[in-house]
Steps between C-alpha positions, in 0.01 A plus 500: 500500500164326461463277193236636261366337186533681169125562498514660845787726392311601183199597713726708725652673196154584364425682828824700487473846341706491181726771369293647217689717252335792326490376138379151591250625755354761265506335159488127579281496811328166439657162577419159353652163588518209255510121521783479246835677456351666193247781533201467269268795447252631246563818302212685338518826311190704571299633206241769559213347302175698470157339503365462142188666363226250410161513338194487729390194300800281591605374839864613511846475349777273626817660639798264493680436829846647530775243468791452736844347492651276767868557576733272691819639652759324712550672835859573613628346825642714781665312787723707731634316804703551817712257701512474878805355676591412857713815518201717404294387798784458751651848478346832596305651213540855365348746748453236768595593856853391592360330810203346322376166630313397190530133413610366157142388442369852557762644265403241239135609512600865468742441214252289304234771541747763381611280209139450390443877499813568293434215254141618457618855435750375239215322317283812514783713361545255211125507438513880489784473247285267291204740519734778385605293199142423398386862535791675329615234249199269472726201552736314731836372383710316758814325379762372746734242352669431835166421664365319194209742465358607165154643552311728264142628487390757241146640531527693171484846660596775254335813640835671571550857381858632470508865393758639260725792592274764338207389718674473839288627788794695637478731200295815575320478162361148560161450666490165693120507509477432125661157540318421825162573338587286197614201709202536733258490205685205347463289816130582524454413132680166538349390832195714575652597835685817594832489692505710817861521621820645357813385684835669441856391564659731759735652240209600274235662718679838521520511120122458476405741778745761369377489139356842395180346361440306821562815705249687285242224552546545876398866473160584647405679178508161331262353760785306661498218246818377672516526879839444666478454879783263601477283809688190609303175504793304644880521501526420128163603353395864448159616379545813286150590386244443225434562132129583505410453133652149489410388851866414567661509844872583484757312710876468527644171627857511627570145616828332397635145489826320427485314169664162437826675406508686832413834341240728660196573281179695542188279514345737247759496218697822466324758283172305476141557597213252512135570412284223647203396717541524877247221557726248329633384165518129577568229756784294643473134403664247734602161363493167686798433728639147530774397740644189666378426853563175689642349181177572311406778259221721633323779314339816637265750339621808688674835458800395707612165639763465775733207546737417784750220451803390697842352438573308822859428400588867447259616773343753265131592472377667180186707466368553147205705379370416152260696282396492132352847429435653160331840446272493199295786351136477402536720190835631369322792330370641830812695601790681335861595576641836394864614479450878456871580462610195305617167638846428630688207343 
């Protein structure tokens, strides 16, 4: 395998299409790199100030500039790695022809390329998990005593609505549109911008579509305020239709992942729906990455930084991919989470 510098490998990674997950791609589409491990950014709450009336005999009236607050948050470190041994490159690989004449060097190149892809995907899945935490909880709490990790970020998000049993959407006497209108107006009042997507967990969409009030709103006599015309966008994402009066597109997202306890979970938490902006709620901030190279510490302002190091005595080569991503919202009042049938413990 040819010897590449870290900078050359970073450039190659930048040209490689990344695995972009739905929540991160949709709600944290922007990316910023930083020259420190901490991400610093300005937060400003918009106020809709009107121009003042003034007398024709005076020049004007001063409007004060809106203030802002600078926040500094430490970015978490992700560093999955794979080892490569003599046995890995000497023996026939999975799916390789029994009579293959590939050399160990050729197998090494192929394995390292495959390892990069799988390590990159593991980072993207963790980033999607982080985006999920920010959107549905407004915070990230990662505590692993064995790994020595204790990382917490709380953005102060509190726009979570959990309905009581007498207001469950599965009840035929409850109209879901009353709550959706109220939350829609609240977001506009707080931010001046209307949300345009409503995303359901796969176990909730049938409850909404089957509600008698929603069915009535789909009737042509009611000018089709709700239009349900399902179509698959991809294997996990389904577009269901639109709510005309609120300008909301309805989706169901059925992707799953294995959590840190090995239990399968829906990316959209069970029984939840998200009202948000499809053009983004924030950005992913990437902290500075520092690692040892040639017995010196070197730092890189990048989304991902590879490292290959060898143990000549054990004849083992290790490939590591490091990243310091942190999704952060622009305004925690600009979206809301609803649990229409209560929230499981």
